[in-house]
N, C-alpha and C positions, 0 to 999 in steps of 0.2 A: 505492499498497500504506500503507495507513493505521495508525498504533498504537493499539492499543486502552489500552491504556493512559492512567488521568488525570491528568493533572498535576496534582503537589501542588504547594499554595499555599507557600511559603515561610513560615513562620513568622517573627515576630519577636521580640527577646531579647526581652521584657514579653510574651511571650507564652508562651516556652519556660521565662524566670520562672517565672508564674502554672500550669503544665503540673509544672514544677518539686513549685513548694509545695505543690501539691495533691495530691502520688503521695509527696511526701519521710516521714507519717507509716502508711501500709503495706509495711510490712516484705515483703510480696511483691516489692516490686519494687528492692528493692535483694538483690543478689547476694553472697554472702561476700565479705568482709574479706581482700583482699591484703596479704603481708606482702614487704614490699621492704626488703633490706637496703643500705647502703649499702657501697659499695667504698669502703673506707680506704685506697687510695693514693693519693697525688697528683702532679701532674707535673709540674718542675719544669726552667725555660730557661738555661740557659748558653751561655757562648757556646761557639764549635768550638774554640778551644784551649784552652777551658780540659776541656769533654768528652775531647781526645784525648788531656790529661793525666794525664787520669782511669783513661782506658782503659788507658791505659799502666801506669801503677798498681795498678790490677786485674789484668792479667795479669798483676806483677812479684811481687804478693801471690797469684797460684795461684786466684784467683777465678772463681766459673762464671761471674759475667756483672759490670755494668759495673754494674746494678744492688743488685747484692748489693752490693758494696764501698762504693759511696756511700750504702746505708743502715744496715751497719757502724759507716763514718765517721760518718757527719750523729747517730748514737747514742752512738757517742763519744763525745762532742763534747758535746750535752746534756750529758749525765750527767757531764763535767766543765765545763760550766758551773754545771751544775746546784751540784755543790760548790762552787766557787767564788762562791756568791754565797750561800750557805749561810754559807759562811765567813767572808764579810764581816758578811755581816748578826751574824753571831754575837760577832765583832768590835766594832762598831756598841754592841749591847748592855752587851756588856761596859764600853766603855768612856762610856757616861752611865750606870750601875748605879753606877759606882764614884767 
């Protein structure tokens, strides 16, 4: 039982590039643009001991999840650090302008 399909010649990278360049200006070769939203989350690795302590504190503060509690703690800490940075910057500017 022989296959009736012809074996397609595998194109080289240069041949593929030539076809793409030749068809690039023809709008019928392009589909509608696809919009992709980036997920604005990030993964952070922490030790098992630190994760256990964080889970305990999240439960202590009646948080629904450890992720929610950590997000809140990180946000609060960043706001504190930014305020401290602006205060120190203001003090330096006052010292140098006096």
